[in-house]
C-alpha positions as CSV (number, residue, x, y, z in Angstrom):
1,M,-6.0,22.4,0.1
2,S,-3.3,19.9,-0.6
3,K,-3.5,16.6,-0.2
4,T,-1.1,14.2,1.0
5,T,0.4,10.6,-0.2
6,H,2.0,8.4,3.0
7,L,5.1,6.8,1.7
8,P,6.9,3.9,3.7
9,G,9.3,5.1,6.1
10,G,7.6,8.9,6.8
11,I,7.8,10.1,3.8
12,D,4.7,12.5,2.7
13,H,4.7,13.3,-0.7
14,M,2.8,16.5,-1.4
15,K,1.2,17.5,-5.4
16,A,2.5,19.4,-7.2
17,G,2.5,23.5,-6.5
18,V,2.4,22.6,-2.5
19,G,5.8,22.0,-0.5
20,E,7.5,18.8,-1.5
21,L,8.1,16.5,-4.9
22,V,10.0,13.0,-3.6
23,F,11.5,10.9,-6.4
24,D,13.2,7.6,-6.0
25,V,16.4,6.7,-6.5
26,T,17.8,3.6,-7.7
27,Q,21.5,2.8,-8.6
28,D,22.2,1.2,-11.6
29,Q,24.7,-1.9,-12.0
30,D,27.3,0.0,-13.9
31,G,27.0,2.9,-10.6
32,G,24.8,4.9,-12.5
33,F,21.2,6.4,-11.4
34,V,17.9,6.8,-11.9
35,A,15.0,9.5,-10.2
36,E,11.8,8.3,-10.8
37,C,8.9,11.1,-9.2
38,I,6.8,9.3,-7.3
39,G,3.0,11.0,-8.1
40,E,4.4,12.9,-11.0
41,D,5.5,11.9,-14.9
42,V,9.3,12.9,-14.5
43,V,12.4,10.4,-14.7
44,T,15.7,11.7,-15.2
45,E,19.7,9.5,-14.7
46,A,23.2,10.5,-14.6
47,D,26.4,9.2,-14.5
48,T,27.5,10.7,-10.5
49,W,24.9,11.8,-7.8
50,Q,26.1,15.4,-7.9
51,E,24.8,15.1,-12.5
52,L,21.7,14.1,-11.0
53,R,21.0,16.4,-8.5
54,A,21.4,18.9,-11.4
55,N,19.3,16.6,-13.6
56,V,15.8,16.4,-11.3
57,M,16.6,20.0,-11.0
58,E,16.2,20.7,-14.9
59,A,13.7,17.9,-15.2
60,V,11.2,19.3,-12.5
61,S,12.5,23.5,-13.8
62,A,11.2,22.0,-17.0
63,F,7.7,20.3,-16.1
64,F,6.7,22.8,-13.6
65,H,7.6,25.7,-16.9
66,D,4.4,27.1,-16.7
67,G,3.3,26.7,-13.0
68,S,5.0,27.1,-9.4
69,P,7.5,24.9,-8.8
70,P,7.7,22.6,-5.2
71,E,9.7,24.2,-2.0
72,R,11.6,21.3,-1.9
73,I,12.6,18.2,-3.8
74,R,13.7,14.7,-1.3
75,L,15.6,12.3,-3.2
76,H,15.2,9.1,-1.1
77,L,17.8,6.6,-2.4
78,V,16.8,2.9,-3.0
79,R,18.8,0.3,-2.1
80,D,17.7,-3.1,-2.5
81,E,19.9,-5.9,-1.7
82,V,19.8,-9.7,-1.7
83,I,21.5,-11.8,1.0
84,T,22.0,-15.8,1.0
85,V,21.6,-17.2,3.9
86,T,23.3,-21.1,4.2
């Protein structure tokens, strides 16, 4: 039986070997991206979104080298913006 963790925004993360891994992706001030997996110890970074996708696939493949990889990987772009109200 799979264990599901409910995340904000209706996103569910299913434990390894089941459906989906979710990565929170943030954009650095220099324009690059950092992806951190929720629930597993997988982190990667890249200069572009296309490079990030490839790096996430490579990192997940390495993490699950001796097991079953997830069926899907979700990249959840997190944007934090502060607006000053005058």
